[in-house]
C-alpha positions in Angstrom: 35.9 1.2 16.9 32.3 -0.1 17.2 30.5 0.4 20.8 28.6 -2.3 22.4 25.6 -0.4 22.5 25.5 0.9 19.0 23.4 -0.5 16.2 23.8 -0.6 12.7 22.7 2.4 10.8 19.1 1.9 9.4 18.4 -0.8 12.0 15.5 -0.6 14.4 15.3 -0.7 17.6 11.6 -0.2 19.7 11.3 -0.6 23.2 8.5 1.1 25.7 6.2 3.7 24.6 7.2 3.0 20.9 7.3 -1.1 21.4 3.7 -0.3 22.6 2.6 2.2 20.0 3.9 -0.7 17.1 2.1 -3.3 19.0 -1.4 -1.4 18.9 -0.6 -0.1 15.5 -0.5 -4.4 14.1 -3.8 -5.2 16.1 -5.8 -2.5 14.5 -4.3 -3.5 11.4 -4.9 -7.3 11.7 -8.8 -6.6 13.3 -9.6 -4.6 10.6 -8.1 -7.3 7.4 -10.1 -10.1 9.8 -13.2 -8.3 9.4 -12.6 -8.1 5.5 -11.9 -11.7 5.1 -8.0 -11.8 5.3 -6.0 -14.4 6.6 -2.3 -13.9 7.8 1.0 -14.8 5.9 4.3 -14.9 7.2 7.1 -15.4 4.4 10.0 -16.6 4.2 12.9 -14.1 5.5 15.0 -15.8 2.7 14.3 -15.7 -1.0 15.2 -16.7 -4.7 13.2 -14.6 -6.9 13.6 -11.2 -5.2 15.6 -9.5 -8.3 12.8 -10.4 -10.5 10.5 -7.9 -8.9 12.6 -4.9 -6.9 13.1 -2.1 -9.5 17.0 -1.2 -7.7 18.8 -4.6 -7.9 22.0 -2.9 -5.8 19.2 -2.4 -2.7 19.1 -6.5 -2.3 20.9 -8.1 0.3 22.6 -11.3 -0.9 23.9 -14.7 0.2 24.1 -17.8 -1.1 22.7 -21.3 0.3 24.3 -24.6 0.8 24.8 -25.4 -3.0 26.0 -22.0 -3.6 22.8 -20.9 -5.1 22.2 -17.3 -5.0 19.6 -16.4 -2.4 18.5 -12.4 -1.2 17.1 -11.6 2.5 13.4 -10.3 2.1 13.3 -7.0 -0.1 9.8 -6.7 -0.7 6.6 -8.8 0.8 4.2 -8.8 -2.4 5.6 -10.9 -5.1 6.6 -13.5 -2.5 2.7 -13.8 -1.1 1.4 -13.9 -4.6 4.3 -16.8 -5.5 3.6 -19.0 -2.4 0.3 -19.0 -2.7 -0.5 -19.6 -6.4 2.8 -22.1 -6.4 3.3 -23.7 -3.4 -0.2 -23.6 -1.4 -2.6 -22.7 -4.6 -3.8 -26.9 -3.9 -4.7 -26.4 -0.4 -6.4 -23.4 -0.3 -8.8 -21.3 -1.9 -8.0 -18.1 0.2 -7.5 -15.1 -1.9 -6.9 -12.5 0.6 -3.9 -12.3 2.7 -2.0 -9.8 4.8 1.3 -10.0 6.9 2.8 -8.4 9.5 6.8 -8.5 8.7 10.1 -6.2 8.3 11.3 -6.4 4.8 15.4 -5.0 4.9 17.3 -3.0 1.9 21.6 -3.0 1.7 23.1 -2.2 3.6 21.5 -2.1 6.6 17.8 -1.0 6.3 14.9 -2.4 8.2 11.3 -1.8 7.3 8.6 -2.9 9.1 5.3 -3.4 7.2 1.3 -4.4 7.3 0.4 -5.3 4.3 -2.5 -7.1 2.1 -2.9 -9.3 -0.7 -6.0 -9.7 -2.9 -5.3 -12.4 -5.4 -7.5 -12.1 -8.7 -9.0 -8.5 -7.8 -9.0 -5.5 -9.2 -11.1 -3.4 -6.8 -8.7 -0.9 -5.5 -11.7 1.1 -4.3 -12.3 -1.5 -2.0 -9.0 -2.0 -1.2 -8.7 1.9 -0.4 -11.3 1.7 1.9 -9.6 -1.0 4.3 -6.9 1.2 4.1 -9.0 4.3 5.4 -11.0 2.6 7.9 -7.5 1.4 9.6 -6.2 4.8 9.7 -9.8 6.2 11.5 -9.1 3.8 14.1 -5.8 4.5 14.4 -7.1 8.4 14.4 -4.9 9.5 11.3 -6.1 11.2 8.4 -3.1 11.4 5.7 -3.1 12.9 2.2 -4.1 9.9 -0.1 -2.3 10.5 -3.8 -3.9 8.7 -6.5 -2.7 8.2 -10.0 -2.5 5.6 -12.8 0.4 3.9 -14.2 -0.9 3.3 -17.3 -0.9 6.7 -18.2 3.0 7.7 -17.8 3.2 4.0 -19.9 0.8 5.3 -22.7 2.4 9.1 -22.9 6.1 6.7 -23.4 4.8 4.5 -25.7 2.3 6.3 -28.2 2.7 10.2 -27.5 6.8 10.6 -27.5 6.9 11.7 -23.6 10.0 9.2 -22.4 9.2 7.8 -19.0 12.6 8.5 -17.7 11.2 12.2 -18.1 8.1 11.3 -16.0 10.1 9.0 -13.9 12.1 12.3 -12.7 8.8 14.5 -12.8 11.0 16.9 -15.3 8.8 19.6 -15.3 10.6 21.7 -17.8 11.0 18.8 -20.2 7.4 17.8 -19.9 6.3 21.3 -20.5 8.3 21.1 -23.8 6.0 18.5 -25.3 4.0 19.4 -28.5 1.0 17.7 -26.9 -0.5 20.6 -25.3 -2.7 18.5 -23.4 0.0 16.9 -21.2 1.0 20.0 -20.0 -2.9 20.2 -18.2 -2.5 16.4 -17.2 0.7 17.9 -15.3 -1.8 21.0 -13.6 -4.5 18.5 -13.0 -5.0 17.5 -9.2 -8.7 17.0 -8.8 -11.3 14.9 -10.3 -13.5 18.0 -11.2 -10.8 19.1 -13.5 -10.7 15.7 -14.9 -13.9 16.2 -16.7 -12.7 19.3 -18.6 -10.3 17.0 -20.1 -12.7 14.8 -21.3 -12.9 15.1 -25.3 -9.6 17.3 -25.3 -7.2 14.2 -24.6 -7.2 11.1 -26.4 -9.1 8.1 -25.8 -6.6 5.8 -24.6 -5.9 8.6 -22.0 -9.4 9.5 -21.6 -10.3 5.9 -20.5 -7.3 5.5 -17.7 -8.6 9.3 -16.5 -12.2 7.8 -16.4 -10.8 4.9 -14.0 -9.2 7.4 -11.6 -12.9 9.1 -10.9 -14.2 6.1 -10.3 -12.2 5.5 -7.3 -12.1 8.7 -6.1 -16.2 8.8 -6.1 -16.0 4.7 -4.6 -14.4 6.1 -1.9 -15.4 10.1 -1.2 -12.1 10.8 1.0 -11.5 14.7 1.2 -7.5 14.6 1.8 -6.9 13.6 -1.8 -4.9 14.4 -5.0 -5.0 13.2 -8.4 -1.3 12.9 -10.0 -1.9 11.4 -13.4 1.5 11.6 -14.6 3.3 9.9 -11.3 5.2 6.5 -11.9 5.9 4.5 -9.3 9.3 2.4 -9.1 8.4 -1.0 -8.5 8.4 -3.2 -11.6 5.0 -4.4 -10.9 2.7 -2.4 -10.9 0.4 -1.8 -14.0 -2.7 0.9 -13.7 -4.2 2.6 -10.5 -2.0 3.3 -7.8 -1.7 4.9 -4.8 -0.4 6.4 -1.3 -0.7 8.3 1.7 1.6 10.8 3.3 2.0 13.2 5.5 4.6 16.1 5.2 7.2 14.6 3.0 6.5 11.0 4.3 5.2 7.8 2.8 3.1 6.1 5.7 1.4 3.9 3.0 1.0 3.1 -0.9 -0.9 0.1 -3.1 -2.4 -0.5 -6.4 -3.3 -2.8 -8.9 -0.2 -4.9 -10.3 0.4 -8.6 -11.9 2.8 -11.2 -10.4 3.4 -14.7 -11.4 0.6 -13.7 -14.2 -1.6 -13.0 -12.1 -4.1 -9.6 -11.4 -4.1 -8.9 -7.8 -4.1 -5.6 -5.6 -2.7 -4.9 -2.2 -1.6 -2.5 -0.1 1.7 -2.0 2.8 1.6 0.5 5.7 4.5 1.6 7.0 4.8 1.1 10.6 8.2 3.0 11.2 6.9 6.2 9.7 3.5 6.1 11.6 5.7 5.8 14.6 8.0 8.0 14.1 5.3 10.8 13.1 3.8 10.0 16.7 0.7 7.8 15.4 -1.4 6.6 18.3 
């Protein structure tokens, strides 16, 4: 029996104080993004292409159009923004900075409100992080930043016999069984001072990727930060620098460099629901 007042598990309901908080978070974020030259886009709720980019296709909510072609409800906004700008709107606009404030949906009834931004043609993760940090400053929150480089796990899998599945699971025991002793040091690396100690110790291809991490840290000057070089993000499009902000055990934002529609870009998503749930504002 379903009572009239019940809502599906995972669905969102905002009213009173929580609705006011949600609106204020969205206002602050949009004002910051406009200052940085972003314009707003609202993408369709339905998509033909989500299955190409969501790591776990079982999370997609599926249906069909009038010609019985497969559709999914929006489960990720990033790729749709890039796809629509490059393939549909490319001839009518030269704008390359876009933001969106809209929910995504995952099977069976999970609803997530996001504030996201995509900078097409840019790989400047440091500048993107500055935007996120400015939003958080204006909201009065100081979460911990985790900075990673997805290229490092990919190189370890391809060149140094450490399977990607082991890194996805963060299986410390198997990582420590690696014959490459410098990998053990990567496992325990947490700040930029330790990166300097690894120069000349790790192979050249790994060192180049560690340098990129150090450069971003120096660009943003944020003290609540940890380096996690072996972390692997479970999204298909992230390629190199990746970041996430968290409070406690909850992620409140993530982003980084990626490739979509054969275009390099960088961006982020802020999880509005998590901030509200933790009493943000």
